[in-house]
C-alpha positions in Angstrom: 136.8 86.7 80.9 133.2 86.9 81.9 132.2 90.1 83.8 131.4 89.7 87.5 127.6 90.0 88.1 126.9 93.4 89.5 124.9 92.1 92.5 128.2 90.5 93.7 130.1 93.9 93.7 130.3 96.0 96.8 129.3 99.7 96.7 132.8 101.0 95.7 133.1 98.5 92.9 129.6 99.3 91.6 130.6 103.0 91.4 133.8 102.0 89.5 131.6 99.9 87.1 129.6 103.0 86.2 126.5 102.2 88.3 124.6 105.0 90.1 125.9 105.3 93.7 123.6 104.3 96.5 121.8 107.1 98.1 123.0 108.4 101.5 120.8 106.6 104.0 121.6 109.2 106.6 120.3 112.0 104.5 117.2 110.0 103.5 116.4 109.3 107.2 117.0 113.0 108.1 114.6 114.0 105.3 112.0 111.5 106.5 112.2 112.6 110.1 112.0 116.3 109.1 108.9 115.6 107.1 107.2 113.8 110.0 108.2 116.4 112.5 107.1 119.3 110.3 103.7 117.7 109.7 103.2 117.0 113.4 104.1 120.5 114.3 101.6 121.8 111.9 98.7 119.6 112.9 99.1 118.5 116.5 97.8 121.8 118.1 94.5 121.1 116.4 94.1 117.5 117.7 92.0 116.9 120.7 91.4 114.0 123.1 87.6 113.5 123.3 86.0 112.3 126.6 82.4 111.3 125.9 79.6 110.7 128.3 76.6 108.5 127.4 73.5 107.5 129.4 75.2 104.6 131.2 78.8 104.6 130.1 81.8 106.7 129.1 83.9 106.6 126.0 86.8 108.4 124.4 88.3 109.0 121.0 90.1 111.7 118.9 89.0 114.7 116.9 90.6 117.7 115.3 89.7 121.3 114.6 89.2 122.2 110.9 88.0 125.8 111.4 89.5 128.5 113.7 86.1 129.1 115.3 86.0 125.7 116.9 84.4 123.2 114.6 85.9 119.7 115.0 85.8 116.5 113.0 85.6 113.1 114.5 83.9 109.7 114.0 80.2 109.2 114.4 80.8 106.1 116.5 82.8 108.2 119.0 80.0 110.7 119.7 76.7 109.3 118.4 74.1 109.6 121.2 76.5 111.5 123.5 75.1 113.4 126.5 78.4 115.3 127.0 81.7 115.8 125.2 84.9 117.4 126.5 87.8 118.1 124.2 91.4 118.4 125.6 94.2 119.8 123.5 98.0 119.3 123.6 98.5 122.5 125.4 96.3 121.2 128.3 93.3 123.4 127.5 90.0 121.7 127.9 86.5 122.7 126.7 83.0 121.4 126.4 81.6 120.6 123.0 78.2 120.1 121.4 77.3 117.7 118.6 76.4 119.6 115.4 75.5 116.4 113.5 76.7 113.0 112.6 76.4 110.5 109.7 76.7 106.8 110.8 76.8 105.7 107.2 80.2 107.4 106.6 81.2 107.4 110.3 81.7 111.2 110.3 80.6 113.7 112.9 81.0 117.4 113.5 81.2 118.9 117.0 81.4 122.6 118.0 83.5 124.0 120.9 82.6 127.0 122.9 85.2 129.6 123.8 88.2 131.2 122.1 89.7 130.5 118.7 91.4 127.2 118.0 94.4 126.2 115.8 92.9 124.5 112.8 94.2 121.8 110.5 94.3 122.3 106.8 92.1 119.9 104.8 93.9 118.5 101.7 92.5 116.5 98.8 92.3 112.7 98.6 92.2 112.9 94.8 95.9 113.7 94.8 96.9 110.9 97.2 99.1 108.1 95.8 99.9 104.6 97.0 103.2 104.6 98.8 103.2 108.2 99.9 103.9 109.1 103.6 100.9 108.9 105.9 101.0 110.2 109.5 98.3 109.6 112.1 97.8 111.6 115.3 95.4 110.5 118.0 94.9 109.2 121.5 95.1 105.4 121.5 94.2 103.8 124.8 94.3 107.2 126.5 97.9 107.9 125.5 97.3 111.5 124.4 98.7 112.9 121.2 100.5 109.8 120.0 102.1 109.9 116.5 102.5 107.0 114.1 103.8 107.0 110.6 103.6 104.7 107.6 102.5 104.9 104.0 99.2 104.9 102.1 98.8 101.2 101.4 95.8 101.3 99.0 93.1 103.6 97.6 89.4 103.2 96.9 88.7 100.5 99.5 85.2 99.9 100.8 84.4 99.5 104.4 81.2 98.4 106.2 79.9 101.1 108.6 78.2 100.1 111.8 74.9 101.1 110.1 75.4 98.3 107.6 76.1 100.6 104.6 79.4 100.6 102.7 81.7 103.6 103.1 83.3 104.1 99.7 86.6 105.6 98.8 88.4 104.6 102.0 92.2 104.9 102.4 94.2 102.0 103.7 97.3 102.7 105.6 99.9 100.9 107.7 100.3 103.8 110.1 99.5 102.1 113.3 96.0 102.8 114.7 94.5 101.5 117.9 91.2 102.1 119.9 91.2 105.8 120.7 92.7 106.8 117.4 89.2 106.9 116.0 88.3 110.4 114.6 91.9 111.7 114.5 93.5 113.0 111.3 95.6 111.1 108.8 97.9 113.7 107.2 100.5 113.8 104.4 104.1 115.1 104.5 102.9 118.7 104.2 100.6 118.4 107.2 97.4 118.5 105.1 94.6 116.1 106.3 93.9 113.4 103.7 91.6 111.3 105.8 89.8 110.8 109.1 91.0 107.6 110.9 88.1 105.3 111.2 88.8 101.6 111.8 91.2 98.7 112.2 90.9 95.0 111.7 91.2 93.3 115.1 94.1 90.8 115.1 95.6 92.2 111.9 98.8 94.1 111.7 99.3 97.2 109.6 95.8 97.2 108.1 94.1 100.4 109.1 91.5 102.6 107.4 90.6 106.3 107.1 87.6 107.9 105.4 89.0 109.9 102.5 88.9 113.7 103.1 87.0 114.4 99.8 84.1 112.2 101.1 84.4 113.9 104.5 84.0 117.4 102.9 80.8 116.5 101.1 79.4 115.1 104.4 80.4 118.1 106.4 78.5 120.5 104.1 75.3 118.6 104.7 75.9 118.2 108.5 76.5 121.9 108.9 73.4 122.7 106.7 70.9 120.1 108.0 72.5 118.4 110.9 72.3 115.1 109.0 72.9 113.6 105.6 69.6 113.1 103.6 69.3 109.7 102.0 66.5 107.9 100.2 64.4 105.0 101.5 62.4 102.3 99.8 61.0 100.3 102.7 62.3 96.8 101.7 64.5 94.2 103.3 66.6 92.5 100.6 69.3 90.0 100.0 72.0 89.8 97.3 71.5 86.7 95.2 73.0 85.3 92.0 71.0 86.0 88.9 70.4 82.9 86.7 72.3 83.3 83.4 69.3 82.2 81.4 67.3 85.1 82.9 70.0 87.5 82.3 70.3 86.4 78.6 66.5 86.3 78.1 66.0 89.8 79.4 69.3 91.1 78.0 70.7 92.1 81.3 74.3 92.6 82.2 73.7 91.6 85.8 75.5 88.7 87.5 73.5 89.3 90.7 70.2 90.9 91.8 68.4 91.8 95.0 65.7 89.4 96.2 63.0 91.3 98.1 62.6 89.5 101.4 59.9 91.8 102.9 58.1 95.0 102.1 57.3 97.6 104.8 53.6 98.4 104.9 52.9 102.0 103.7 56.4 102.5 102.4 57.4 103.7 98.9 58.1 100.1 97.7 54.7 98.9 98.9 53.0 101.9 97.1 54.8 101.0 93.9 53.6 97.4 94.0 56.9 95.7 95.0 56.3 92.2 96.4 58.3 89.7 98.4 60.2 87.4 96.0 60.7 90.1 93.4 64.3 90.3 91.9 65.4 93.9 91.6 67.7 94.2 88.6 67.7 97.9 87.8 66.9 101.1 89.6 66.7 104.5 87.9 68.2 103.0 84.8 71.3 101.6 86.5 72.1 98.0 87.1 71.6 96.6 90.6 74.0 93.8 91.5 73.4 93.8 95.2 71.9 95.6 98.2 74.9 98.0 98.3 74.0 99.3 94.8 70.5 100.1 96.1 72.0 102.0 99.0 74.4 103.9 96.7 71.6 104.9 94.4 69.3 106.2 97.1 70.8 109.7 97.1 69.1 112.8 98.4 68.3 113.8 94.8 66.0 110.8 94.4 63.9 111.7 97.5 60.4 112.6 96.2 61.4 112.0 92.6 59.8 109.2 90.6 62.2 106.5 89.6 61.8 103.2 87.6 62.4 100.0 89.6 62.9 97.1 87.2 62.0 93.7 88.8 61.7 90.1 87.6 58.6 88.3 88.9 57.3 84.9 87.8 59.6 84.9 84.7 58.3 88.3 83.7 60.1 91.7 83.7 58.1 94.6 85.2 58.9 98.2 85.5 57.4 99.8 88.7 57.3 103.6 89.4 58.6 104.2 92.9 59.0 107.5 94.7 61.7 107.1 97.4 61.1 108.8 100.7 63.6 110.3 103.2 65.1 107.8 105.5 
C-alpha cells in the first residue's frame, strides 16, 4: 500500500508520522509583539515631530535624538533652507532647534536642540542587517504623531536618486509602511538599534519604502558636525551617459560598456583648465572605469579636491589623458 502524501495529513497525523510538529503560532505572535513593543519603548522617547518654517510655507517631518545633549538626525529635504524648526516629543515637550548642517546628496541633516538632556536612540550597524529581519519605523505620517509600523528588511544595497540628482548608495528597502511625514524618522531592528533613516517612498506603490543605511549616515554626520557640510569634488561639466561602441572599446582595450559624453564645459572650471571639450567621451577617471555620470559623482570624493587626477577621454577616434584638478563643489 502506497504511503499517504504528507501534505494531505493533518497536524496530529504528521506528528505520528515522525514529522516535526508545527510551531505554536500563539507563542510566535507573542514573541513578535514583545520584540516590537520592546524596540518602540526603547526608541520612541527620542523621536520628535518636526514643524518647519520656510520663507513662504510650512512643512513637517520626523527626527530623532542620537546624543543625549540634543543632536537630532532627520532628512535634508525636511529642513533644508528652514527659517525655524520646532521639535515635539512623545511626552509633549517642545523645543526650538537649529540646523547644524545638511547633505542633500544623501538626504541627511543634523539639527541641535536647546535646553535639557534628551533621551537618545542607539545607532546600530547596517553591515549586520539581513534580508527578512524585523524592521520597525517610528514617525509622524500626515501629522499622526508617533505612529509605529513594522515589517521586514526587503532588500539591501539599493540605490536611490536624491533630490540633488546624485545617487544615494547602500539604501535599505523595507515594507514597513512609510507615508509623508515619516521622513527623517528611525528604522530600527528588534533590539531597538537604529539601522536606517527613513527617506522615501514610491508614490502609488505598496510596501516599497527606503531608508538611508545607518553606516552611510554615520560617515555623513562626522563631516556635518566638523564642517557643516559634506565636501565633494567638482569638474565643471554637464554630461550624459551613452553607450560606448564595441569597436572603440576593443580598439582601446577598455572594459566599458558605456561612457560619459561631455555636453558642455563650464568656463574657468577644472575640466576647462584640463582641456576637456564638448563631445569628449570620458571613459576613465583616476584610473577607474567610468560607465556613467553616477560613476563620476561617486569618484569625486573630498580626497580628490585639489589633487591632480588623470581623466581619460576619447576624442576624434583618439585616446587622450588629461590632467585635471577637481575643485570643491
